[in-house]
Structures are given as C-alpha cells and as structure tokens.
C-alpha positions in Angstrom: -23.7 40.8 6.9 -25.1 44.7 7.6 -28.1 43.4 8.5 -27.4 40.8 11.4 -25.8 40.5 14.7 -24.0 38.3 14.5 -20.7 37.3 12.4 -21.9 34.4 9.4 -19.9 31.2 7.6 -21.0 30.8 4.6 -19.2 28.2 1.7 -17.7 30.1 -1.0 -15.9 28.0 -3.3 -16.4 23.9 -3.5 -14.1 21.0 -6.0 -14.8 18.2 -6.9 -12.3 16.1 -5.5 -11.2 12.4 -7.4 -9.5 9.6 -5.9 -6.7 9.0 -7.2 -5.7 13.3 -8.9 -5.5 16.2 -6.1 -5.2 15.8 -3.4 -9.0 17.0 -1.6 -6.0 18.7 1.6 -4.1 20.2 -2.5 -7.6 21.5 -3.1 -8.2 23.2 0.3 -4.6 25.2 0.8 -6.1 26.2 -3.9 -9.2 27.3 -2.7 -8.2 29.2 0.1 -5.1 30.8 -2.1 -8.1 31.8 -5.1 -9.4 33.9 -1.7 -7.7 35.3 -0.5 -6.2 36.7 -4.1 -9.8 37.5 -5.0 -9.6 39.6 -1.2 -6.8 40.5 -0.3 -7.7 43.1 2.1 -9.4 40.8 3.6 -8.7 38.1 6.9 -9.7 34.7 6.2 -10.1 32.3 8.7 -10.3 28.6 7.2 -12.1 26.3 9.0 -11.4 21.9 8.5 -12.0 18.8 9.9 -9.0 16.6 11.3 -8.4 15.0 7.7 -7.4 18.7 6.8 -4.7 18.6 9.1 -1.3 18.7 7.7 1.9 20.8 6.2 -0.1 21.0 3.4 -2.2 24.0 4.8 0.5 26.1 7.3 1.5 29.3 5.9 
C-alpha cells in the first residue's frame, strides 16, 4: 500500500472446506493459481502453517 512504510498481508480469497470433499491443500493450491492467473506480472508469496505442507503446493 503506497501510504505505508512496511509490507502488509491481507486475505484475498476464501473457500468453504467441507470434510469428505476437496482437501484443504487442494483448495489452497486452487486459490493460489487463481491469484497467479489474475496477476501474471506479480510475484506471489504463499504463507501457511505446517498443516499446508505437501507436494500439491510445490511448483
């Protein structure tokens, strides 16, 4: 944000996770791919805790 002197992190997307349907990691990758497609000229940094470690999020 141009009026701040430090970087900030804001939530950009949200998805409803339902057990026995799509997994949490798959939803995280889907949202990351949506943002990357919408902002192709930007570098995205994903941040998550240990629950989101897995092969599905590696590019």
